[in-house]
C-alpha positions as CSV (number, residue, x, y, z in Angstrom):
1,X,206.8,8.9,194.2
2,X,204.4,10.9,196.1
3,X,202.2,13.5,194.7
4,X,203.7,16.3,196.0
5,X,207.0,15.2,194.9
6,X,206.3,14.4,191.1
7,X,204.9,18.4,190.8
8,X,208.1,19.2,193.2
9,X,210.3,17.4,189.4
10,X,208.3,19.0,187.4
11,X,207.9,22.7,188.6
12,X,212.1,22.3,189.5
13,X,211.8,20.8,185.4
14,X,210.1,23.3,184.1
15,X,212.8,25.6,186.4
16,X,215.0,24.6,184.2
17,X,214.1,24.6,181.1
18,X,212.5,28.1,181.7
19,X,209.4,27.3,180.6
20,X,205.7,28.1,181.7
21,X,202.0,27.2,182.5
22,X,199.3,28.2,183.2
23,X,195.4,26.6,183.4
24,X,192.0,26.8,182.9
25,X,190.1,24.4,185.6
26,X,186.3,24.1,184.9
27,X,185.4,19.9,187.0
28,X,188.4,20.5,189.5
29,X,187.8,24.3,190.5
30,X,191.6,25.2,190.6
31,X,192.1,21.7,192.6
32,X,195.2,21.3,190.3
33,X,197.1,24.7,190.7
34,X,196.3,24.7,194.0
35,X,198.3,21.7,194.2
36,X,201.2,23.1,191.9
37,X,200.8,26.2,194.6
38,X,201.9,24.1,197.4
39,X,205.1,23.9,195.8
40,X,208.0,26.2,196.9
41,X,209.1,27.7,193.6
42,X,206.0,27.7,191.5
43,X,205.9,30.8,191.2
44,X,208.8,31.4,188.9
45,X,207.0,28.4,186.1
46,X,203.1,28.7,186.8
47,X,202.3,31.5,186.0
48,X,198.1,32.0,186.5
49,X,195.2,29.7,186.7
50,X,191.3,30.1,185.9
51,X,188.4,28.5,188.0
52,X,186.0,28.8,184.9
53,X,183.3,26.0,186.0
54,X,180.1,27.7,184.0
55,X,179.2,28.4,180.7
56,X,179.4,32.1,180.3
57,X,183.3,32.4,182.4
58,X,184.7,29.6,179.6
59,X,183.4,32.3,177.4
60,X,184.0,35.9,179.3
61,X,187.5,34.6,180.9
62,X,188.5,32.6,178.1
63,X,187.3,33.1,174.9
64,X,185.9,30.3,174.0
65,X,183.5,30.8,171.7
66,X,180.0,30.5,172.6
67,X,179.2,28.2,169.7
68,X,181.5,26.0,170.4
69,X,180.0,24.8,173.5
70,X,176.4,25.2,172.2
71,X,177.8,22.7,169.1
72,X,179.6,20.2,171.4
73,X,179.0,21.6,174.9
74,X,180.6,22.0,177.2
75,X,182.7,18.8,178.2
76,X,183.9,17.8,174.2
77,X,187.0,17.6,173.1
78,X,185.8,21.5,171.1
79,X,186.1,23.0,174.5
80,X,189.2,22.2,175.9
81,X,191.3,22.6,173.5
82,X,190.2,26.3,172.9
83,X,190.4,26.8,176.9
84,X,194.3,24.9,176.7
85,X,195.3,27.0,173.7
86,X,193.3,30.5,174.7
87,X,195.4,30.5,178.5
88,X,198.4,30.0,177.3
89,X,197.6,32.1,174.2
90,X,196.6,34.8,176.6
91,X,199.2,34.3,179.7
92,X,202.1,34.1,176.7
93,X,202.9,30.7,178.7
94,X,204.1,28.0,176.9
95,X,202.2,25.5,178.2
96,X,198.9,25.4,178.9
97,X,196.6,23.0,180.9
98,X,192.6,22.9,180.3
99,X,190.5,21.0,181.7
100,X,186.4,20.5,181.6
101,X,183.9,16.8,182.3
102,X,181.5,15.3,184.6
103,X,183.1,14.8,187.6
104,X,179.2,13.8,189.3
105,X,177.3,12.2,191.0
106,X,174.7,13.9,188.8
107,X,175.1,16.2,185.6
108,X,175.9,13.4,183.9
109,X,173.9,11.5,179.8
110,X,173.9,8.2,178.2
111,X,177.0,10.3,175.5
112,X,178.4,11.9,178.8
113,X,178.1,9.8,181.8
114,X,179.5,10.5,185.3
115,X,183.2,10.5,185.5
116,X,183.7,12.1,182.0
117,X,186.8,14.1,181.6
118,X,188.2,15.7,178.8
119,X,192.3,16.5,179.2
120,X,194.4,19.0,176.8
121,X,197.9,20.2,176.5
122,X,198.6,22.8,174.3
123,X,202.2,23.9,172.8
124,X,202.6,26.0,169.8
125,X,203.6,23.2,168.5
126,X,201.4,20.6,169.7
127,X,197.9,20.3,171.2
128,X,197.3,16.4,173.5
129,X,193.8,15.8,174.5
130,X,193.1,13.0,176.6
131,X,190.1,11.6,177.6
132,X,188.8,9.8,180.8
133,X,185.9,8.3,182.7
134,X,186.9,8.5,186.5
135,X,184.0,6.8,188.4
136,X,184.3,8.1,191.0
137,X,183.7,10.5,194.2
138,X,184.3,13.9,193.6
139,X,187.6,14.8,195.2
140,X,189.2,11.0,194.3
141,X,187.6,12.6,190.8
142,X,189.9,15.8,191.5
143,X,193.1,13.4,192.5
144,X,192.8,11.5,189.2
145,X,192.8,14.0,186.9
146,X,195.9,16.2,189.3
147,X,197.7,12.2,188.2
148,X,196.8,12.5,184.5
149,X,198.2,15.0,184.1
150,X,201.3,14.9,186.1
151,X,201.9,11.2,184.2
152,X,201.7,13.5,181.4
153,X,203.9,16.0,182.6
154,X,206.8,13.6,183.0
155,X,206.2,12.5,179.5
156,X,206.4,15.9,178.1
157,X,209.7,16.0,180.5
158,X,210.6,12.2,179.1
159,X,210.7,12.7,175.4
160,X,213.7,14.8,174.2
161,X,211.3,16.3,171.1
162,X,209.6,17.8,173.1
163,X,211.1,21.0,174.7
164,X,210.0,24.0,174.4
165,X,211.2,27.4,173.3
166,X,210.2,30.8,173.3
């Protein structure tokens, strides 16, 4: 199924369950929010997208603890977990999504290579962190991150135990 059709179905699913989402994006620079807002009706479920590309933006806009960034680095499970949880709480939505990674082609280290990305999905009841390494160009990197988020959300809706209620 075409990516936009998949997003359209997710928006319909969110709308039917009266769920709202917000997204905190670092390495994807607003691409995920852009793709969701390309669909008519997104305003019913999409509360906000924040691009927090720099460490200071993560701290200033989404209250990430500077010590967490210093200790674990911006590209880490710890930081993405704070981003997802904080955007969910600050925007008063059901699901917070956060992305932080190294799109490349520069910026990688042996411990954190180019292509590494952490995706976090936070609800009131649970937090899931996904880790991938997409060794590709920046645009394809963003498209792959989007695909993984969509895939996760599709599974979220197919599992009746994950229904979220306010």
